[in-house]
Every structure is written in structure tokens, then in C-alpha cells.
N, CA, C and O atoms as a Maestro MAE file, in Angstrom:
{
 s_m_m2io_version
 :::
 2.0.0
}

f_m_ct {
 s_m_title
 :::
 protein
 m_atom[276] {
  # First column is atom index #
  i_m_mmod_type
  r_m_x_coord
  r_m_y_coord
  r_m_z_coord
  i_m_residue_number
  s_m_chain_name
  s_m_pdb_residue_name
  s_m_pdb_atom_name
  i_m_atomic_number
  :::
  1 25 71.819 201.427 132.585 1 A "UNK " " N  " 7
  2 3 72.851 200.377 132.885 1 A "UNK " " CA " 6
  3 2 72.739 199.325 131.770 1 A "UNK " " C  " 6
  4 15 71.638 198.890 131.434 1 A "UNK " " O  " 8
  5 25 73.852 198.930 131.217 2 A "UNK " " N  " 7
  6 3 73.920 197.911 130.147 2 A "UNK " " CA " 6
  7 2 74.096 196.535 130.796 2 A "UNK " " C  " 6
  8 15 74.929 196.355 131.685 2 A "UNK " " O  " 8
  9 25 73.356 195.641 130.369 3 A "UNK " " N  " 7
  10 3 73.479 194.215 130.826 3 A "UNK " " CA " 6
  11 2 73.831 193.427 129.647 3 A "UNK " " C  " 6
  12 15 73.312 193.702 128.565 3 A "UNK " " O  " 8
  13 25 74.687 192.450 129.767 4 A "UNK " " N  " 7
  14 3 75.109 191.615 128.705 4 A "UNK " " CA " 6
  15 2 74.076 191.044 127.826 4 A "UNK " " C  " 6
  16 15 74.229 191.028 126.604 4 A "UNK " " O  " 8
  17 25 72.984 190.556 128.433 5 A "UNK " " N  " 7
  18 3 71.905 189.882 127.732 5 A "UNK " " CA " 6
  19 2 70.932 190.837 126.900 5 A "UNK " " C  " 6
  20 15 70.139 190.375 126.079 5 A "UNK " " O  " 8
  21 25 71.045 192.148 127.159 6 A "UNK " " N  " 7
  22 3 70.076 193.072 126.642 6 A "UNK " " CA " 6
  23 2 70.070 193.090 124.984 6 A "UNK " " C  " 6
  24 15 69.027 193.269 124.356 6 A "UNK " " O  " 8
  25 25 71.288 192.893 124.379 7 A "UNK " " N  " 7
  26 3 71.253 193.024 122.957 7 A "UNK " " CA " 6
  27 2 71.616 191.688 122.258 7 A "UNK " " C  " 6
  28 15 72.076 191.654 121.116 7 A "UNK " " O  " 8
  29 25 71.378 190.572 123.027 8 A "UNK " " N  " 7
  30 3 71.614 189.235 122.475 8 A "UNK " " CA " 6
  31 2 70.477 188.865 121.589 8 A "UNK " " C  " 6
  32 15 69.329 188.922 122.030 8 A "UNK " " O  " 8
  33 25 70.738 188.465 120.282 9 A "UNK " " N  " 7
  34 3 69.654 188.050 119.533 9 A "UNK " " CA " 6
  35 2 69.262 186.639 119.852 9 A "UNK " " C  " 6
  36 15 70.069 185.863 120.364 9 A "UNK " " O  " 8
  37 25 67.984 186.284 119.543 10 A "UNK " " N  " 7
  38 3 67.467 184.857 119.743 10 A "UNK " " CA " 6
  39 2 67.387 184.253 118.362 10 A "UNK " " C  " 6
  40 15 67.060 184.938 117.393 10 A "UNK " " O  " 8
  41 25 67.671 183.037 118.276 11 A "UNK " " N  " 7
  42 3 67.513 182.239 116.972 11 A "UNK " " CA " 6
  43 2 66.642 180.990 117.212 11 A "UNK " " C  " 6
  44 15 66.530 180.434 118.304 11 A "UNK " " O  " 8
  45 25 66.079 180.636 116.145 12 A "UNK " " N  " 7
  46 3 65.299 179.266 116.099 12 A "UNK " " CA " 6
  47 2 65.987 178.395 115.149 12 A "UNK " " C  " 6
  48 15 66.411 178.825 114.077 12 A "UNK " " O  " 8
  49 25 66.113 177.130 115.536 13 A "UNK " " N  " 7
  50 3 66.746 176.140 114.766 13 A "UNK " " CA " 6
  51 2 65.759 175.609 113.690 13 A "UNK " " C  " 6
  52 15 64.712 175.095 114.085 13 A "UNK " " O  " 8
  53 25 66.008 175.692 112.402 14 A "UNK " " N  " 7
  54 3 65.099 175.161 111.436 14 A "UNK " " CA " 6
  55 2 65.418 173.703 111.124 14 A "UNK " " C  " 6
  56 15 66.525 173.242 111.402 14 A "UNK " " O  " 8
  57 25 64.529 173.020 110.588 15 A "UNK " " N  " 7
  58 3 64.652 171.630 110.245 15 A "UNK " " CA " 6
  59 2 65.785 171.291 109.305 15 A "UNK " " C  " 6
  60 15 66.303 170.175 109.308 15 A "UNK " " O  " 8
  61 25 66.186 172.326 108.453 16 A "UNK " " N  " 7
  62 3 67.149 172.022 107.497 16 A "UNK " " CA " 6
  63 2 68.617 172.402 107.994 16 A "UNK " " C  " 6
  64 15 69.570 172.409 107.215 16 A "UNK " " O  " 8
  65 25 68.729 172.713 109.334 17 A "UNK " " N  " 7
  66 3 69.898 173.102 109.930 17 A "UNK " " CA " 6
  67 2 70.339 174.608 110.038 17 A "UNK " " C  " 6
  68 15 71.276 174.999 110.735 17 A "UNK " " O  " 8
  69 25 69.529 175.402 109.248 18 A "UNK " " N  " 7
  70 3 69.711 176.829 109.388 18 A "UNK " " CA " 6
  71 2 69.113 177.415 110.656 18 A "UNK " " C  " 6
  72 15 68.331 176.794 111.377 18 A "UNK " " O  " 8
  73 25 69.514 178.588 110.867 19 A "UNK " " N  " 7
  74 3 68.919 179.404 112.013 19 A "UNK " " CA " 6
  75 2 68.221 180.601 111.498 19 A "UNK " " C  " 6
  76 15 68.643 181.249 110.541 19 A "UNK " " O  " 8
  77 25 67.072 180.896 112.200 20 A "UNK " " N  " 7
  78 3 66.219 182.044 111.760 20 A "UNK " " CA " 6
  79 2 66.182 182.975 113.040 20 A "UNK " " C  " 6
  80 15 65.917 182.525 114.155 20 A "UNK " " O  " 8
  81 25 66.456 184.252 112.808 21 A "UNK " " N  " 7
  82 3 66.376 185.159 113.959 21 A "UNK " " CA " 6
  83 2 64.968 185.341 114.402 21 A "UNK " " C  " 6
  84 15 64.036 185.436 113.604 21 A "UNK " " O  " 8
  85 25 64.829 185.389 115.788 22 A "UNK " " N  " 7
  86 3 63.507 185.513 116.433 22 A "UNK " " CA " 6
  87 2 63.388 187.068 116.711 22 A "UNK " " C  " 6
  88 15 64.308 187.697 117.235 22 A "UNK " " O  " 8
  89 25 62.247 187.618 116.340 23 A "UNK " " N  " 7
  90 3 62.041 189.099 116.624 23 A "UNK " " CA " 6
  91 2 61.563 189.223 118.034 23 A "UNK " " C  " 6
  92 15 61.093 188.266 118.650 23 A "UNK " " O  " 8
  93 25 61.691 190.411 118.525 24 A "UNK " " N  " 7
  94 3 61.104 190.721 119.885 24 A "UNK " " CA " 6
  95 2 59.582 190.830 119.992 24 A "UNK " " C  " 6
  96 15 58.960 190.610 121.031 24 A "UNK " " O  " 8
  97 25 59.019 191.202 118.779 25 A "UNK " " N  " 7
  98 3 57.498 191.421 118.699 25 A "UNK " " CA " 6
  99 2 57.065 190.649 117.424 25 A "UNK " " C  " 6
  100 15 57.819 190.533 116.458 25 A "UNK " " O  " 8
  101 25 55.859 190.148 117.467 26 A "UNK " " N  " 7
  102 3 55.297 189.451 116.262 26 A "UNK " " CA " 6
  103 2 55.059 190.335 115.202 26 A "UNK " " C  " 6
  104 15 54.860 191.517 115.481 26 A "UNK " " O  " 8
  105 25 55.041 189.918 113.872 27 A "UNK " " N  " 7
  106 3 54.662 190.756 112.757 27 A "UNK " " CA " 6
  107 2 53.516 189.995 112.058 27 A "UNK " " C  " 6
  108 15 53.265 188.820 112.324 27 A "UNK " " O  " 8
  109 25 52.832 190.721 111.152 28 A "UNK " " N  " 7
  110 3 51.780 190.095 110.429 28 A "UNK " " CA " 6
  111 2 52.360 189.750 108.994 28 A "UNK " " C  " 6
  112 15 53.037 190.529 108.323 28 A "UNK " " O  " 8
  113 25 51.994 188.461 108.622 29 A "UNK " " N  " 7
  114 3 52.328 188.071 107.237 29 A "UNK " " CA " 6
  115 2 51.103 187.988 106.543 29 A "UNK " " C  " 6
  116 15 50.174 187.318 106.994 29 A "UNK " " O  " 8
  117 25 51.013 188.685 105.362 30 A "UNK " " N  " 7
  118 3 49.742 188.884 104.635 30 A "UNK " " CA " 6
  119 2 49.964 188.314 103.173 30 A "UNK " " C  " 6
  120 15 50.931 188.647 102.488 30 A "UNK " " O  " 8
  121 25 49.052 187.485 102.782 31 A "UNK " " N  " 7
  122 3 48.979 187.000 101.393 31 A "UNK " " CA " 6
  123 2 47.837 187.513 100.754 31 A "UNK " " C  " 6
  124 15 46.733 187.212 101.208 31 A "UNK " " O  " 8
  125 25 47.941 188.328 99.656 32 A "UNK " " N  " 7
  126 3 46.747 188.808 98.939 32 A "UNK " " CA " 6
  127 2 46.703 187.951 97.653 32 A "UNK " " C  " 6
  128 15 47.678 187.783 96.922 32 A "UNK " " O  " 8
  129 25 45.517 187.443 97.457 33 A "UNK " " N  " 7
  130 3 45.315 186.494 96.314 33 A "UNK " " CA " 6
  131 2 43.892 186.443 95.958 33 A "UNK " " C  " 6
  132 15 42.993 186.655 96.772 33 A "UNK " " O  " 8
  133 25 43.700 186.142 94.655 34 A "UNK " " N  " 7
  134 3 42.293 185.858 94.061 34 A "UNK " " CA " 6
  135 2 42.005 184.365 94.068 34 A "UNK " " C  " 6
  136 15 40.931 183.907 93.677 34 A "UNK " " O  " 8
  137 25 43.077 183.574 94.558 35 A "UNK " " N  " 7
  138 3 42.833 182.093 94.454 35 A "UNK " " CA " 6
  139 2 43.496 181.518 95.728 35 A "UNK " " C  " 6
  140 15 44.587 180.953 95.656 35 A "UNK " " O  " 8
  141 25 42.815 181.670 96.919 36 A "UNK " " N  " 7
  142 3 43.398 181.217 98.204 36 A "UNK " " CA " 6
  143 2 43.685 179.763 98.229 36 A "UNK " " C  " 6
  144 15 44.709 179.385 98.798 36 A "UNK " " O  " 8
  145 25 42.894 178.916 97.676 37 A "UNK " " N  " 7
  146 3 43.032 177.445 97.832 37 A "UNK " " CA " 6
  147 2 44.371 176.916 97.126 37 A "UNK " " C  " 6
  148 15 44.758 175.762 97.308 37 A "UNK " " O  " 8
  149 25 44.976 177.720 96.406 38 A "UNK " " N  " 7
  150 3 46.340 177.293 95.814 38 A "UNK " " CA " 6
  151 2 47.488 177.423 96.736 38 A "UNK " " C  " 6
  152 15 48.600 177.025 96.390 38 A "UNK " " O  " 8
  153 25 47.265 177.991 97.958 39 A "UNK " " N  " 7
  154 3 48.398 178.344 98.750 39 A "UNK " " CA " 6
  155 2 48.599 177.319 99.895 39 A "UNK " " C  " 6
  156 15 47.623 176.851 100.481 39 A "UNK " " O  " 8
  157 25 49.851 176.979 100.205 40 A "UNK " " N  " 7
  158 3 50.271 176.185 101.332 40 A "UNK " " CA " 6
  159 2 51.374 177.058 102.068 40 A "UNK " " C  " 6
  160 15 52.244 177.672 101.451 40 A "UNK " " O  " 8
  161 25 51.249 177.052 103.464 41 A "UNK " " N  " 7
  162 3 52.356 177.609 104.165 41 A "UNK " " CA " 6
  163 2 53.044 176.528 105.034 41 A "UNK " " C  " 6
  164 15 52.394 175.568 105.447 41 A "UNK " " O  " 8
  165 25 54.301 176.678 105.300 42 A "UNK " " N  " 7
  166 3 55.063 175.682 106.074 42 A "UNK " " CA " 6
  167 2 55.862 176.403 107.126 42 A "UNK " " C  " 6
  168 15 56.474 177.450 106.920 42 A "UNK " " O  " 8
  169 25 55.805 175.739 108.305 43 A "UNK " " N  " 7
  170 3 56.668 176.220 109.455 43 A "UNK " " CA " 6
  171 2 57.922 175.453 109.340 43 A "UNK " " C  " 6
  172 15 57.941 174.241 109.554 43 A "UNK " " O  " 8
  173 25 59.035 176.166 108.987 44 A "UNK " " N  " 7
  174 3 60.290 175.554 108.695 44 A "UNK " " CA " 6
  175 2 60.987 175.065 110.017 44 A "UNK " " C  " 6
  176 15 61.946 174.297 109.946 44 A "UNK " " O  " 8
  177 25 60.510 175.504 111.208 45 A "UNK " " N  " 7
  178 3 60.988 175.077 112.456 45 A "UNK " " CA " 6
  179 2 60.382 173.616 112.970 45 A "UNK " " C  " 6
  180 15 61.082 172.710 113.424 45 A "UNK " " O  " 8
  181 25 58.999 173.573 112.812 46 A "UNK " " N  " 7
  182 3 58.359 172.450 113.167 46 A "UNK " " CA " 6
  183 2 58.050 171.368 112.098 46 A "UNK " " C  " 6
  184 15 57.850 170.184 112.367 46 A "UNK " " O  " 8
  185 25 58.033 171.909 110.857 47 A "UNK " " N  " 7
  186 3 57.658 171.061 109.756 47 A "UNK " " CA " 6
  187 2 56.159 170.967 109.472 47 A "UNK " " C  " 6
  188 15 55.724 170.293 108.538 47 A "UNK " " O  " 8
  189 25 55.403 171.647 110.285 48 A "UNK " " N  " 7
  190 3 53.896 171.701 110.114 48 A "UNK " " CA " 6
  191 2 53.638 172.461 108.842 48 A "UNK " " C  " 6
  192 15 54.272 173.462 108.506 48 A "UNK " " O  " 8
  193 25 52.599 171.876 108.120 49 A "UNK " " N  " 7
  194 3 52.188 172.493 106.825 49 A "UNK " " CA " 6
  195 2 50.650 172.719 106.842 49 A "UNK " " C  " 6
  196 15 49.892 171.877 107.325 49 A "UNK " " O  " 8
  197 25 50.217 173.888 106.298 50 A "UNK " " N  " 7
  198 3 48.902 174.272 106.263 50 A "UNK " " CA " 6
  199 2 48.456 174.605 104.849 50 A "UNK " " C  " 6
  200 15 49.208 175.188 104.068 50 A "UNK " " O  " 8
  201 25 47.195 174.220 104.523 51 A "UNK " " N  " 7
  202 3 46.637 174.566 103.242 51 A "UNK " " CA " 6
  203 2 45.499 175.505 103.332 51 A "UNK " " C  " 6
  204 15 44.593 175.226 104.117 51 A "UNK " " O  " 8
  205 25 45.433 176.608 102.607 52 A "UNK " " N  " 7
  206 3 44.352 177.545 102.565 52 A "UNK " " CA " 6
  207 2 43.113 176.824 102.211 52 A "UNK " " C  " 6
  208 15 43.102 175.969 101.325 52 A "UNK " " O  " 8
  209 25 41.993 177.181 102.942 53 A "UNK " " N  " 7
  210 3 40.700 176.468 102.700 53 A "UNK " " CA " 6
  211 2 39.630 177.415 102.101 53 A "UNK " " C  " 6
  212 15 38.493 176.985 101.908 53 A "UNK " " O  " 8
  213 25 39.965 178.702 101.800 54 A "UNK " " N  " 7
  214 3 38.957 179.550 101.173 54 A "UNK " " CA " 6
  215 2 38.208 180.353 102.199 54 A "UNK " " C  " 6
  216 15 37.509 181.297 101.832 54 A "UNK " " O  " 8
  217 25 38.317 180.027 103.460 55 A "UNK " " N  " 7
  218 3 37.576 180.783 104.545 55 A "UNK " " CA " 6
  219 2 38.200 182.109 104.643 55 A "UNK " " C  " 6
  220 15 39.425 182.195 104.560 55 A "UNK " " O  " 8
  221 25 37.414 183.226 104.825 56 A "UNK " " N  " 7
  222 3 37.933 184.632 104.911 56 A "UNK " " CA " 6
  223 2 38.073 185.108 106.358 56 A "UNK " " C  " 6
  224 15 38.572 186.197 106.641 56 A "UNK " " O  " 8
  225 25 37.604 184.234 107.260 57 A "UNK " " N  " 7
  226 3 37.618 184.700 108.704 57 A "UNK " " CA " 6
  227 2 39.119 184.404 109.235 57 A "UNK " " C  " 6
  228 15 39.712 183.344 109.029 57 A "UNK " " O  " 8
  229 25 39.618 185.464 109.923 58 A "UNK " " N  " 7
  230 3 40.945 185.478 110.457 58 A "UNK " " CA " 6
  231 2 40.994 184.329 111.417 58 A "UNK " " C  " 6
  232 15 40.060 184.176 112.203 58 A "UNK " " O  " 8
  233 25 42.036 183.494 111.411 59 A "UNK " " N  " 7
  234 3 42.219 182.374 112.322 59 A "UNK " " CA " 6
  235 2 41.521 181.090 111.787 59 A "UNK " " C  " 6
  236 15 41.644 180.021 112.386 59 A "UNK " " O  " 8
  237 25 40.841 181.203 110.737 60 A "UNK " " N  " 7
  238 3 40.204 180.003 110.173 60 A "UNK " " CA " 6
  239 2 40.559 179.752 108.731 60 A "UNK " " C  " 6
  240 15 39.918 178.917 108.093 60 A "UNK " " O  " 8
  241 25 41.534 180.423 108.191 61 A "UNK " " N  " 7
  242 3 41.779 180.432 106.858 61 A "UNK " " CA " 6
  243 2 42.690 179.133 106.292 61 A "UNK " " C  " 6
  244 15 42.763 178.831 105.101 61 A "UNK " " O  " 8
  245 25 43.286 178.515 107.258 62 A "UNK " " N  " 7
  246 3 44.163 177.481 106.890 62 A "UNK " " CA " 6
  247 2 43.806 176.160 107.681 62 A "UNK " " C  " 6
  248 15 43.423 176.215 108.849 62 A "UNK " " O  " 8
  249 25 43.942 175.028 107.028 63 A "UNK " " N  " 7
  250 3 43.810 173.629 107.651 63 A "UNK " " CA " 6
  251 2 45.130 172.949 107.721 63 A "UNK " " C  " 6
  252 15 45.888 172.974 106.751 63 A "UNK " " O  " 8
  253 25 45.465 172.285 108.936 64 A "UNK " " N  " 7
  254 3 46.702 171.546 108.973 64 A "UNK " " CA " 6
  255 2 46.721 170.457 108.001 64 A "UNK " " C  " 6
  256 15 45.737 169.725 107.903 64 A "UNK " " O  " 8
  257 25 47.784 170.282 107.254 65 A "UNK " " N  " 7
  258 3 47.975 169.064 106.399 65 A "UNK " " CA " 6
  259 2 48.559 167.975 107.212 65 A "UNK " " C  " 6
  260 15 49.610 168.138 107.832 65 A "UNK " " O  " 8
  261 25 47.876 166.834 107.219 66 A "UNK " " N  " 7
  262 3 48.342 165.694 107.972 66 A "UNK " " CA " 6
  263 2 49.085 164.782 107.017 66 A "UNK " " C  " 6
  264 15 48.530 163.936 106.316 66 A "UNK " " O  " 8
  265 25 50.449 165.034 107.049 67 A "UNK " " N  " 7
  266 3 51.269 164.251 106.138 67 A "UNK " " CA " 6
  267 2 51.534 162.781 106.541 67 A "UNK " " C  " 6
  268 15 52.225 162.050 105.833 67 A "UNK " " O  " 8
  269 25 50.989 162.383 107.653 68 A "UNK " " N  " 7
  270 3 51.200 161.094 108.187 68 A "UNK " " CA " 6
  271 2 50.211 160.037 107.662 68 A "UNK " " C  " 6
  272 15 50.246 158.885 108.095 68 A "UNK " " O  " 8
  273 25 49.366 160.416 106.767 69 A "UNK " " N  " 7
  274 3 48.339 159.456 106.234 69 A "UNK " " CA " 6
  275 2 48.940 158.527 105.201 69 A "UNK " " C  " 6
  276 15 48.240 157.673 104.657 69 A "UNK " " O  " 8
  :::
 }
 m_bond[275] {
  # First column is bond index #
  i_m_from
  i_m_to
  i_m_order
  :::
  1 1 2 1
  2 2 3 1
  3 3 4 2
  4 3 5 1
  5 5 6 1
  6 6 7 1
  7 7 8 2
  8 7 9 1
  9 9 10 1
  10 10 11 1
  11 11 12 2
  12 11 13 1
  13 13 14 1
  14 14 15 1
  15 15 16 2
  16 15 17 1
  17 17 18 1
  18 18 19 1
  19 19 20 2
  20 19 21 1
  21 21 22 1
  22 22 23 1
  23 23 24 2
  24 23 25 1
  25 25 26 1
  26 26 27 1
  27 27 28 2
  28 27 29 1
  29 29 30 1
  30 30 31 1
  31 31 32 2
  32 31 33 1
  33 33 34 1
  34 34 35 1
  35 35 36 2
  36 35 37 1
  37 37 38 1
  38 38 39 1
  39 39 40 2
  40 39 41 1
  41 41 42 1
  42 42 43 1
  43 43 44 2
  44 43 45 1
  45 45 46 1
  46 46 47 1
  47 47 48 2
  48 47 49 1
  49 49 50 1
  50 50 51 1
  51 51 52 2
  52 51 53 1
  53 53 54 1
  54 54 55 1
  55 55 56 2
  56 55 57 1
  57 57 58 1
  58 58 59 1
  59 59 60 2
  60 59 61 1
  61 61 62 1
  62 62 63 1
  63 63 64 2
  64 63 65 1
  65 65 66 1
  66 66 67 1
  67 67 68 2
  68 67 69 1
  69 69 70 1
  70 70 71 1
  71 71 72 2
  72 71 73 1
  73 73 74 1
  74 74 75 1
  75 75 76 2
  76 75 77 1
  77 77 78 1
  78 78 79 1
  79 79 80 2
  80 79 81 1
  81 81 82 1
  82 82 83 1
  83 83 84 2
  84 83 85 1
  85 85 86 1
  86 86 87 1
  87 87 88 2
  88 87 89 1
  89 89 90 1
  90 90 91 1
  91 91 92 2
  92 91 93 1
  93 93 94 1
  94 94 95 1
  95 95 96 2
  96 95 97 1
  97 97 98 1
  98 98 99 1
  99 99 100 2
  100 99 101 1
  101 101 102 1
  102 102 103 1
  103 103 104 2
  104 103 105 1
  105 105 106 1
  106 106 107 1
  107 107 108 2
  108 107 109 1
  109 109 110 1
  110 110 111 1
  111 111 112 2
  112 111 113 1
  113 113 114 1
  114 114 115 1
  115 115 116 2
  116 115 117 1
  117 117 118 1
  118 118 119 1
  119 119 120 2
  120 119 121 1
  121 121 122 1
  122 122 123 1
  123 123 124 2
  124 123 125 1
  125 125 126 1
  126 126 127 1
  127 127 128 2
  128 127 129 1
  129 129 130 1
  130 130 131 1
  131 131 132 2
  132 131 133 1
  133 133 134 1
  134 134 135 1
  135 135 136 2
  136 135 137 1
  137 137 138 1
  138 138 139 1
  139 139 140 2
  140 139 141 1
  141 141 142 1
  142 142 143 1
  143 143 144 2
  144 143 145 1
  145 145 146 1
  146 146 147 1
  147 147 148 2
  148 147 149 1
  149 149 150 1
  150 150 151 1
  151 151 152 2
  152 151 153 1
  153 153 154 1
  154 154 155 1
  155 155 156 2
  156 155 157 1
  157 157 158 1
  158 158 159 1
  159 159 160 2
  160 159 161 1
  161 161 162 1
  162 162 163 1
  163 163 164 2
  164 163 165 1
  165 165 166 1
  166 166 167 1
  167 167 168 2
  168 167 169 1
  169 169 170 1
  170 170 171 1
  171 171 172 2
  172 171 173 1
  173 173 174 1
  174 174 175 1
  175 175 176 2
  176 175 177 1
  177 177 178 1
  178 178 179 1
  179 179 180 2
  180 179 181 1
  181 181 182 1
  182 182 183 1
  183 183 184 2
  184 183 185 1
  185 185 186 1
  186 186 187 1
  187 187 188 2
  188 187 189 1
  189 189 190 1
  190 190 191 1
  191 191 192 2
  192 191 193 1
  193 193 194 1
  194 194 195 1
  195 195 196 2
  196 195 197 1
  197 197 198 1
  198 198 199 1
  199 199 200 2
  200 199 201 1
  201 201 202 1
  202 202 203 1
  203 203 204 2
  204 203 205 1
  205 205 206 1
  206 206 207 1
  207 207 208 2
  208 207 209 1
  209 209 210 1
  210 210 211 1
  211 211 212 2
  212 211 213 1
  213 213 214 1
  214 214 215 1
  215 215 216 2
  216 215 217 1
  217 217 218 1
  218 218 219 1
  219 219 220 2
  220 219 221 1
  221 221 222 1
  222 222 223 1
  223 223 224 2
  224 223 225 1
  225 225 226 1
  226 226 227 1
  227 227 228 2
  228 227 229 1
  229 229 230 1
  230 230 231 1
  231 231 232 2
  232 231 233 1
  233 233 234 1
  234 234 235 1
  235 235 236 2
  236 235 237 1
  237 237 238 1
  238 238 239 1
  239 239 240 2
  240 239 241 1
  241 241 242 1
  242 242 243 1
  243 243 244 2
  244 243 245 1
  245 245 246 1
  246 246 247 1
  247 247 248 2
  248 247 249 1
  249 249 250 1
  250 250 251 1
  251 251 252 2
  252 251 253 1
  253 253 254 1
  254 254 255 1
  255 255 256 2
  256 255 257 1
  257 257 258 1
  258 258 259 1
  259 259 260 2
  260 259 261 1
  261 261 262 1
  262 262 263 1
  263 263 264 2
  264 263 265 1
  265 265 266 1
  266 266 267 1
  267 267 268 2
  268 267 269 1
  269 269 270 1
  270 270 271 1
  271 271 272 2
  272 271 273 1
  273 273 274 1
  274 274 275 1
  275 275 276 2
  :::
 }
}
């Protein structure tokens, strides 16, 4: 049986006014680098920014950048 909501895509509102499609399942984003401390990642929905700290343990590779200082 087909229900109206089954094929509806979900979107996230980004800070710049754009919309980004939300996937049904999470994916892995992988950065391969010989110089990890040069990298910054930014969440375009929340504005949070993280700087790589050189740690190689999953879940401990980035530190939140506090832009409010």
C-alpha cells in the first residue's frame, strides 16, 4: 500500500538560506591527509566549527572552535 508520506524527502535549513536533503541513513565522511591539523569542518546548519587536533582515535579527532571568544 502506498502512503503519501513514504516518498517525501526531508530537508535541513542551512544558515545561508539553502536547503540540504536529509538522507534516510547516515554516511561516513572520510578525510585522508598527511597534515590533519590544517583541517576545519563546519556544520552549515548549526554554524558549529571544528578543528582537527591530530588525534587518530575515532570520535576524538576534532575540537569545537569557540568563536565567541
